[in-house]
C-alpha positions as CSV (number, residue, x, y, z in Angstrom):
1,M,-23.4,-1.7,233.9
2,M,-22.3,-1.2,230.3
3,K,-21.1,-4.0,228.2
4,K,-18.1,-3.6,226.1
5,N,-20.2,-3.8,222.9
6,D,-22.5,-1.2,224.1
7,Y,-19.7,1.1,224.7
8,I,-18.2,0.7,221.2
9,D,-21.8,1.1,219.7
10,S,-22.4,4.2,221.4
11,R,-19.1,5.7,220.4
12,L,-19.7,4.7,216.8
13,R,-23.3,6.4,217.1
14,E,-21.6,9.7,218.2
15,N,-19.3,9.8,215.2
16,D,-22.0,9.1,212.7
17,G,-22.9,12.7,212.8
18,L,-19.3,13.9,211.9
19,K,-18.4,14.5,208.1
20,K,-15.0,13.2,207.1
21,G,-12.9,15.2,204.7
22,F,-9.9,17.8,204.6
23,T,-9.7,20.9,206.4
24,L,-9.4,24.2,204.6
25,L,-5.8,24.5,205.9
26,E,-4.9,21.1,204.6
27,L,-6.3,22.0,201.2
28,L,-4.3,25.3,201.0
29,V,-1.1,23.6,201.9
30,V,-1.6,21.1,199.2
31,I,-2.6,23.7,196.5
32,G,0.6,25.7,197.6
33,I,2.8,22.8,197.2
34,I,1.3,21.9,193.7
35,G,1.9,25.5,192.7
36,V,5.6,25.6,193.7
37,L,6.1,22.3,191.6
38,V,4.4,23.5,188.7
39,S,6.5,26.8,188.7
40,L,9.8,24.7,189.1
41,A,8.7,22.7,186.3
42,A,7.8,25.5,183.8
43,V,11.2,27.1,184.5
44,A,13.1,23.8,183.6
45,Y,11.1,23.4,180.6
46,S,11.7,26.8,179.4
47,S,15.4,26.5,180.1
48,A,15.4,23.1,178.0
49,Q,13.7,24.5,175.1
50,R,16.2,27.3,174.8
51,K,19.1,25.0,175.1
52,S,17.5,22.9,172.5
53,R,17.1,25.7,170.0
54,D,20.7,26.6,170.6
55,S,21.8,23.2,169.7
56,R,19.8,23.2,166.5
57,R,21.4,26.4,165.6
58,Q,25.0,25.1,166.3
59,S,24.0,22.1,164.2
60,D,22.7,24.2,161.3
61,L,26.1,26.3,161.2
62,K,28.1,23.1,161.3
63,S,26.2,22.1,158.3
64,M,26.6,25.3,156.5
65,Q,30.4,24.9,157.3
66,S,30.6,21.4,155.8
67,A,28.6,22.9,152.6
68,E,31.1,25.6,152.2
69,E,34.0,23.3,152.4
70,I,32.5,21.1,149.7
71,Y,31.8,24.2,147.7
72,Y,35.5,25.2,148.2
73,S,36.8,21.8,147.0
74,E,34.5,21.6,143.9
75,N,35.0,25.1,142.8
76,S,38.7,25.7,142.2
77,Y,39.5,26.2,145.8
78,L,37.3,29.4,146.1
79,Y,34.6,30.0,148.6
80,P,31.2,31.5,147.2
81,V,31.0,35.3,147.2
82,T,27.3,35.4,147.2
83,C,27.3,35.7,151.1
84,S,26.7,39.1,152.8
85,D,24.9,40.7,155.7
86,A,21.7,41.1,153.7
87,D,21.7,38.0,151.4
88,V,23.2,35.0,152.5
89,N,23.0,32.1,149.9
90,I,25.3,29.1,150.4
91,K,24.2,27.0,147.4
92,G,20.8,28.0,147.9
93,I,20.5,26.9,151.4
94,W,20.0,29.0,154.5
95,P,18.7,27.6,157.8
96,T,15.3,28.7,159.3
97,D,15.8,29.9,162.9
98,P,13.8,27.3,165.4
99,V,11.9,30.2,166.9
100,G,10.8,31.6,163.7
101,A,11.2,35.0,164.8
102,D,11.7,38.0,162.3
103,E,14.9,39.2,164.5
104,L,18.3,38.7,163.1
105,V,19.7,35.6,164.4
106,Y,22.3,34.6,161.8
107,T,24.9,36.7,160.2
108,A,27.7,35.9,157.8
109,F,30.7,37.6,156.1
110,C,32.3,36.1,152.9
111,D,34.7,36.5,150.3
112,V,36.5,34.0,148.0
113,D,39.2,33.4,150.4
114,S,37.2,33.0,153.7
115,Y,33.9,33.0,155.3
116,Y,32.6,33.7,158.7
117,I,29.0,32.6,159.8
118,C,27.6,33.4,163.2
119,A,24.4,32.7,165.3
120,K,23.2,34.6,168.2
121,L,22.2,32.0,171.1
122,E,19.7,32.4,173.7
123,V,21.7,30.8,176.5
124,D,25.0,31.8,177.6
125,S,26.7,28.7,179.0
126,K,29.8,30.7,180.4
127,G,27.8,33.3,182.1
128,N,29.8,35.9,179.7
129,S,28.6,38.6,177.3
130,T,30.7,38.9,174.3
131,A,30.7,40.8,171.0
132,L,31.2,39.4,167.6
133,P,35.1,39.3,166.8
134,T,36.7,41.2,164.1
135,T,36.8,39.3,160.8
136,A,40.1,38.9,158.7
137,D,39.4,42.1,156.6
138,G,39.6,44.0,159.9
139,T,35.9,44.9,159.8
140,N,34.1,44.6,163.2
141,H,30.6,43.2,162.3
142,S,28.7,43.2,165.8
143,W,25.3,43.1,166.8
144,G,26.2,44.2,170.4
145,T,26.7,42.1,173.3
146,G,25.5,38.5,173.5
147,N,26.6,35.1,173.3
148,Y,27.5,33.8,169.6
149,Y,28.3,30.7,168.0
150,C,30.5,31.1,164.8
151,V,32.1,28.8,162.2
152,S,34.7,29.9,159.6
153,N,36.7,28.5,156.7
154,L,38.9,25.5,157.6
155,Q,41.2,26.1,154.8
């Protein structure tokens, strides 16, 4: 008759030859789950970067608007006329785009009575595609469709 301890010892000896580890299917499932999580994180990170760059562009334009208004109040209530499509120079300061790309992102239209400065944004928060509006002189300055953030004279 086999004793209880002998039975346990024989069972343990039988399992000694078995290797413990993960099966191929288990490993593939885990790798698949990790892949899905990494792809979701990459999309979220990319979207956050675009929104951050757009926020910087908007902040730069607000700073430019403040500079224009200060210039206006200090110079006989006239805006600088050194602003044009090719050469925008508001007191020697013009923002660099956060992407650093060569493509045109900022545009401006100025005369002594008004100004209009726009930045083309990467993210369209409203889901719309719009063109640049027509300026006070009746000229339609447009890059085509896209989402734009613009500031203009406050006076």
